[in-house]
C-alpha positions as CSV (number, residue, x, y, z in Angstrom):
1,M,1.0,-199.5,-134.8
2,A,1.8,-195.8,-135.2
3,V,4.4,-195.0,-137.8
4,T,7.6,-193.1,-137.0
5,P,6.7,-189.3,-137.0
6,Q,7.9,-187.7,-140.3
7,V,9.7,-184.4,-140.2
8,I,7.9,-181.3,-141.4
9,G,8.3,-177.5,-141.7
10,I,5.7,-174.8,-141.2
11,I,5.5,-171.8,-143.4
12,G,3.6,-169.0,-141.8
13,T,3.4,-168.4,-138.0
14,G,0.1,-166.7,-137.6
15,N,-2.4,-167.8,-134.9
16,I,-3.3,-171.1,-136.6
17,S,0.3,-172.3,-136.5
18,A,-0.1,-172.9,-132.7
19,A,-2.7,-175.7,-133.3
20,Y,-0.3,-177.6,-135.6
21,L,2.6,-177.1,-133.2
22,K,0.5,-178.2,-130.2
23,I,-0.8,-181.4,-131.8
24,A,2.7,-182.3,-133.0
25,R,4.0,-181.9,-129.4
26,D,1.0,-183.6,-127.7
27,L,0.3,-186.6,-130.0
28,G,3.6,-187.1,-131.8
29,L,1.8,-187.5,-135.2
30,F,4.6,-185.6,-136.9
31,R,7.7,-183.7,-135.8
32,V,8.1,-180.0,-136.6
33,K,11.7,-179.2,-137.3
34,A,11.4,-175.5,-138.3
35,V,9.1,-172.6,-139.0
36,S,9.5,-169.8,-141.4
37,D,7.7,-166.4,-141.8
38,M,8.2,-163.2,-143.7
39,D,8.4,-161.7,-140.2
40,A,11.6,-163.2,-139.0
41,A,11.2,-161.9,-135.5
42,R,7.8,-163.6,-135.3
43,A,9.3,-166.9,-136.6
44,A,12.1,-166.7,-134.0
45,E,9.6,-166.1,-131.2
46,V,7.5,-169.1,-132.2
47,A,10.6,-171.3,-132.7
48,A,11.9,-170.4,-129.2
49,E,8.5,-171.2,-127.6
50,Y,8.4,-174.7,-129.1
51,G,12.1,-175.5,-129.0
52,I,12.5,-175.8,-132.8
53,Q,14.4,-173.8,-135.5
54,A,13.5,-170.6,-137.3
55,M,14.6,-170.7,-141.0
56,T,14.2,-168.6,-144.1
57,L,11.9,-170.0,-146.7
58,D,14.8,-171.0,-148.9
59,E,16.5,-172.7,-146.0
60,L,13.4,-174.6,-145.0
61,L,12.8,-175.8,-148.5
62,A,16.4,-176.9,-149.0
63,D,16.5,-178.9,-145.8
64,P,16.7,-182.6,-146.8
65,E,15.3,-183.9,-143.5
66,I,12.0,-182.0,-144.0
67,V,9.7,-184.2,-146.1
68,A,6.6,-182.0,-146.1
69,V,5.6,-178.4,-145.5
70,V,2.5,-176.9,-144.0
71,N,1.5,-173.8,-145.9
72,L,-0.2,-171.4,-143.4
73,T,0.4,-168.2,-145.4
74,P,-2.5,-165.9,-146.4
75,P,-4.8,-167.3,-149.1
76,G,-3.3,-165.0,-151.8
77,A,0.1,-166.6,-151.2
78,H,-1.1,-170.2,-151.0
79,A,-0.4,-171.1,-154.7
80,D,3.0,-169.5,-154.9
81,V,4.3,-171.1,-151.7
82,S,2.8,-174.5,-152.5
83,L,4.3,-174.6,-156.0
84,K,7.7,-173.6,-154.6
85,A,7.5,-176.4,-152.0
86,L,6.5,-179.0,-154.6
87,N,9.4,-177.9,-156.9
88,A,11.7,-178.4,-153.9
89,G,10.5,-182.0,-153.6
90,K,8.3,-181.5,-150.5
91,H,4.8,-182.8,-149.9
92,V,2.4,-180.0,-149.2
93,Y,-0.5,-179.6,-146.7
94,S,-2.2,-176.2,-147.1
95,E,-4.6,-174.2,-145.1
96,K,-7.9,-173.5,-146.9
97,P,-8.5,-172.7,-149.7
98,L,-6.1,-174.6,-151.8
99,A,-5.6,-171.5,-153.9
100,V,-7.6,-168.3,-154.7
101,E,-7.9,-169.0,-158.4
102,R,-9.2,-172.3,-159.9
103,E,-6.3,-172.3,-162.4
104,D,-3.7,-172.0,-159.7
105,G,-5.2,-174.9,-157.8
106,Q,-5.0,-177.0,-160.9
107,K,-1.3,-176.1,-161.3
108,I,-0.6,-177.3,-157.8
109,M,-2.4,-180.6,-158.5
110,D,-0.7,-181.1,-161.8
111,L,2.8,-180.4,-160.5
112,A,2.3,-182.7,-157.5
113,A,1.1,-185.5,-159.8
114,S,4.1,-185.0,-162.2
115,R,6.6,-185.2,-159.3
116,G,4.9,-188.0,-157.3
117,L,4.2,-185.8,-154.3
118,R,1.2,-185.6,-152.0
119,V,-1.1,-182.5,-151.6
120,G,-3.5,-182.2,-148.7
121,C,-5.6,-179.3,-147.6
122,A,-7.6,-178.1,-144.6
123,P,-10.2,-178.2,-143.3
124,D,-9.6,-181.4,-141.4
125,T,-12.4,-180.6,-138.9
126,V,-14.4,-183.1,-140.9
127,L,-12.2,-185.8,-139.5
128,G,-13.2,-184.8,-136.0
129,A,-15.6,-186.7,-133.7
130,G,-18.6,-184.6,-134.6
131,I,-18.7,-185.0,-138.4
132,Q,-17.3,-188.6,-138.4
133,T,-20.0,-189.7,-136.0
134,A,-22.6,-188.1,-138.2
135,R,-21.1,-189.9,-141.1
136,E,-21.4,-193.2,-139.2
137,V,-25.1,-192.5,-138.5
138,I,-25.8,-191.7,-142.1
139,D,-23.9,-194.7,-143.4
140,A,-25.8,-196.9,-140.9
141,G,-29.1,-195.8,-142.5
142,R,-30.5,-194.3,-139.3
143,I,-32.2,-191.4,-141.1
144,G,-33.0,-193.4,-144.2
145,R,-31.9,-192.2,-147.6
146,P,-30.6,-188.6,-147.5
147,V,-32.9,-186.4,-149.5
148,A,-31.8,-182.8,-148.6
149,A,-29.5,-180.7,-146.6
150,N,-29.3,-177.2,-145.3
151,A,-26.1,-175.4,-144.4
152,F,-25.9,-171.9,-143.0
153,M,-22.9,-169.7,-142.1
154,M,-24.5,-166.4,-141.0
155,S,-22.7,-163.5,-139.4
156,S,-22.3,-159.8,-139.5
157,G,-18.7,-159.9,-140.8
158,P,-15.3,-159.7,-139.2
159,E,-14.7,-155.9,-139.1
160,S,-16.0,-155.7,-135.5
161,W,-13.2,-158.0,-134.2
162,H,-10.4,-158.5,-136.7
163,P,-7.6,-155.9,-136.5
164,N,-7.1,-155.9,-140.3
165,P,-10.3,-157.1,-141.9
166,D,-9.8,-155.6,-145.4
167,F,-8.9,-158.9,-147.1
168,F,-12.2,-160.5,-146.1
169,Y,-13.9,-158.3,-148.6
170,Q,-11.7,-158.9,-151.6
171,R,-11.8,-161.5,-154.4
172,G,-10.9,-164.9,-153.0
173,A,-12.5,-164.1,-149.7
174,G,-15.9,-163.0,-148.6
175,P,-18.1,-165.4,-146.6
176,L,-18.0,-168.1,-149.4
177,F,-14.2,-168.4,-149.7
178,D,-13.5,-167.7,-146.0
179,M,-16.0,-170.1,-144.4
180,G,-17.5,-172.0,-147.3
181,P,-14.7,-174.6,-147.4
182,Y,-15.8,-175.9,-143.9
183,Y,-19.4,-176.3,-145.0
184,L,-18.7,-177.6,-148.5
185,T,-16.1,-180.1,-147.3
186,A,-18.6,-181.3,-144.7
187,L,-21.3,-181.8,-147.2
188,V,-19.1,-183.7,-149.6
189,T,-17.8,-185.8,-146.7
190,L,-21.3,-186.7,-145.6
191,L,-23.2,-186.9,-148.8
192,G,-20.8,-186.8,-151.9
193,G,-19.5,-184.4,-154.5
194,V,-21.3,-181.5,-156.1
195,Q,-22.8,-182.2,-159.5
196,K,-24.9,-179.1,-160.3
197,V,-25.0,-175.5,-158.9
198,S,-27.5,-172.7,-159.0
199,A,-26.8,-169.6,-157.1
200,T,-27.6,-165.9,-156.4
201,T,-25.5,-163.3,-154.6
202,T,-25.7,-159.8,-153.3
203,K,-23.8,-157.4,-151.0
204,A,-25.5,-155.2,-148.4
205,F,-22.9,-152.4,-148.5
206,E,-20.4,-151.0,-151.0
207,Q,-18.3,-149.8,-148.1
208,R,-18.1,-151.2,-144.6
209,P,-16.8,-149.3,-141.5
210,I,-14.1,-151.0,-139.3
211,T,-15.2,-150.9,-135.7
212,S,-12.3,-153.0,-134.3
213,Q,-9.1,-151.5,-132.9
214,P,-6.6,-150.2,-134.0
215,R,-8.3,-149.0,-137.2
216,A,-11.8,-148.1,-136.0
217,G,-13.4,-145.5,-138.2
218,E,-11.7,-146.5,-141.5
219,F,-13.8,-147.9,-144.3
220,I,-13.3,-151.0,-146.5
221,T,-14.4,-151.0,-150.1
222,V,-16.3,-154.3,-150.7
223,N,-15.2,-156.1,-153.9
224,T,-16.8,-159.5,-153.5
225,P,-20.4,-160.7,-152.7
226,T,-21.2,-160.8,-149.0
227,H,-24.3,-162.9,-149.1
228,V,-24.2,-166.0,-151.2
229,A,-27.1,-168.5,-151.6
230,A,-26.6,-171.7,-153.6
231,N,-28.6,-174.8,-154.4
232,L,-26.4,-177.8,-154.9
233,T,-27.2,-181.2,-156.4
234,L,-25.0,-183.8,-154.7
235,E,-23.8,-187.2,-155.8
236,G,-26.6,-189.7,-154.9
237,G,-29.3,-187.2,-155.6
238,A,-29.6,-185.2,-152.3
239,V,-30.2,-181.4,-152.8
240,A,-28.4,-179.0,-150.5
241,T,-29.0,-175.4,-149.7
242,L,-25.9,-173.4,-148.8
243,V,-26.0,-169.9,-147.5
244,T,-22.9,-168.0,-146.4
245,S,-23.2,-164.4,-145.3
246,F,-21.5,-161.4,-143.7
247,D,-24.7,-159.5,-143.9
248,V,-26.8,-161.1,-141.1
249,P,-27.0,-159.2,-137.8
250,S,-28.3,-162.3,-135.9
251,S,-29.7,-165.7,-136.7
252,E,-31.1,-168.9,-135.1
253,V,-30.7,-171.2,-138.2
254,P,-28.8,-174.5,-137.7
255,R,-25.3,-174.9,-138.9
256,I,-26.0,-178.1,-140.9
257,E,-29.0,-180.4,-141.1
258,I,-29.3,-183.6,-143.1
259,H,-32.8,-184.6,-143.9
260,G,-33.5,-188.3,-144.8
261,T,-36.6,-190.4,-145.5
262,E,-36.7,-191.5,-141.9
263,G,-35.5,-188.5,-139.9
264,T,-33.2,-185.5,-139.6
265,L,-29.7,-185.2,-138.3
266,S,-28.5,-181.9,-136.8
267,V,-24.7,-181.8,-137.5
268,P,-22.2,-179.8,-135.4
269,D,-20.5,-176.6,-136.6
270,P,-18.1,-177.8,-139.3
271,N,-15.5,-175.3,-138.0
272,T,-15.2,-177.4,-134.9
273,F,-14.2,-181.0,-134.2
274,G,-16.8,-182.0,-131.6
275,G,-20.5,-181.9,-131.0
276,P,-23.3,-181.6,-130.2
277,L,-24.8,-184.1,-132.7
278,K,-28.6,-184.6,-132.6
279,I,-31.2,-186.8,-134.3
280,R,-35.0,-186.7,-134.6
281,L,-36.7,-189.6,-136.3
282,K,-40.2,-189.7,-137.8
283,G,-42.9,-189.6,-135.2
284,E,-40.5,-188.4,-132.4
285,K,-41.4,-185.1,-130.7
286,E,-37.9,-184.4,-129.3
287,W,-34.4,-184.3,-130.4
288,T,-32.0,-186.9,-129.0
289,E,-28.3,-186.1,-128.6
290,I,-26.0,-188.8,-130.1
291,P,-22.9,-189.7,-128.1
292,L,-19.7,-189.1,-130.2
293,T,-18.0,-192.4,-131.0
294,R,-14.9,-191.2,-132.8
295,P,-11.7,-189.5,-131.6
296,F,-10.7,-185.9,-131.9
297,R,-13.4,-183.9,-130.0
298,E,-11.2,-180.9,-129.3
299,N,-9.2,-178.7,-131.6
300,S,-7.1,-181.2,-133.5
301,R,-6.0,-179.2,-136.6
302,G,-3.2,-181.3,-138.1
303,I,-4.9,-184.7,-138.1
304,G,-5.4,-184.3,-141.9
305,L,-1.7,-183.8,-142.3
306,A,-1.0,-186.9,-140.1
307,D,-3.4,-188.9,-142.3
308,M,-1.6,-187.7,-145.4
309,L,1.8,-188.6,-144.1
310,D,0.6,-192.0,-143.1
311,A,-0.8,-192.5,-146.6
312,D,2.6,-191.5,-148.0
313,A,4.4,-194.1,-145.8
314,S,1.9,-196.9,-146.5
315,G,1.1,-196.1,-150.1
316,G,-2.6,-195.6,-149.3
317,T,-5.1,-192.9,-149.7
318,F,-6.0,-190.1,-147.4
319,R,-9.0,-187.9,-146.7
320,A,-8.2,-184.2,-146.5
321,S,-6.8,-184.5,-150.0
322,G,-5.8,-182.0,-152.7
323,D,-8.4,-183.5,-154.9
324,L,-11.2,-182.8,-152.4
325,A,-9.9,-179.3,-151.9
326,M,-9.7,-178.7,-155.6
327,H,-13.3,-179.8,-156.0
328,V,-14.3,-177.4,-153.2
329,L,-12.4,-174.5,-154.8
330,D,-14.0,-175.3,-158.2
331,V,-17.5,-175.5,-156.6
332,M,-17.0,-172.1,-155.0
333,H,-16.0,-170.5,-158.3
334,T,-18.9,-172.3,-160.0
335,I,-21.3,-170.8,-157.4
336,L,-20.1,-167.3,-158.2
337,E,-20.2,-167.9,-161.9
338,S,-23.8,-169.3,-161.6
339,A,-24.9,-166.1,-159.9
340,E,-23.1,-163.9,-162.5
341,Q,-24.6,-165.9,-165.5
342,E,-28.0,-166.4,-163.9
343,K,-28.0,-170.1,-164.8
344,T,-27.4,-173.6,-163.5
345,L,-23.8,-174.8,-164.0
346,T,-21.8,-178.0,-163.7
347,P,-18.5,-177.9,-161.8
348,R,-15.5,-178.8,-163.8
349,T,-14.2,-181.3,-161.3
350,A,-15.6,-184.3,-159.5
351,T,-14.5,-186.1,-156.4
352,P,-15.6,-189.3,-154.7
353,R,-16.9,-189.1,-151.1
354,P,-13.8,-189.5,-148.9
355,A,-13.6,-192.7,-146.9
356,A,-14.7,-192.5,-143.3
357,L,-11.9,-192.2,-140.8
358,D,-11.3,-195.4,-138.9
359,A,-12.6,-195.5,-135.4
360,Q,-9.0,-196.2,-134.4
361,P,-6.6,-194.7,-137.0
362,G,-3.4,-196.6,-137.2
363,W,-1.4,-193.5,-136.8
364,F,-3.3,-192.5,-133.6
365,A,-2.5,-194.5,-130.5
366,A,-5.0,-192.9,-128.1
367,P,-8.4,-194.6,-127.2
368,A,-11.0,-194.2,-130.0
369,T,-13.3,-192.2,-127.7
370,G,-10.5,-190.0,-126.3
371,D,-10.2,-186.3,-126.8
């Protein structure tokens, strides 16, 4: 039986906020009371659209009815806002990454533990039908023992479409910190935590021209690697190759493949919730598409928050956890440090493979195969 929706506030009203507001309205997994943004006019506009309140940050954090906040601020503000919310006695669910710096991520986790509060973090795409059905296939042994994985995020960079792409090329961003959390969280969810890292990095350009409007013709100074290649040894012994790049004009490589002793699984884009999911076993000449057996095939950002709030009400555990996000943050820094030091390194943190999401989560009343 679904629990009574808990009341939350959202800090940051950029484009991603619409997904949380929509799932709150459509599925009733939680109730948004208020939004806050440094741009008060923007917050008021969003609040009016969804019939909720616009508040200042201090007003939102002081509201006793709000039990948790969703931190949708830019990555550089994640740590400061999350720490303020925890100090105000609120659970926190943050967009990725948990923080820019490893030390700030640990401060968040330590403060939450000391105050008995929950911390969750995106991406929750790994709880969608695509990745969760892939997890079911792996756990059933259909591809045998997982031996290796390949994960590729290859693009030419965001300066051709993003109106203000500068931050993508600064510390705490680049292809690894921007998109790496989707791929690393998927690998950990499917195969287990990262135990060893060996990496190399490069950048194609010291400056990159903006070709999108309204700033076409301006140049960005590149202050972070833009092509990152890492070999990861995962819990259980599988070895993964992860490549994230803003330096690739075009590519036909798969998003993620898991190679087992009996076959290969082609996993959907981890930045989405659905499919396609395909399998090809030993001796087979063609790929076979696997029907998705789990809920949440469409954009369902916010289900990780719902899982966290349910765990808080029941005293249980949840999947898109701060511990998992802290491990991903740690691994990303370890990748860069491995490249800088030109040696294999061990991440400072470890995390168990998150439990698979139930085919019919108790907090979700729709049919297990529904969208």
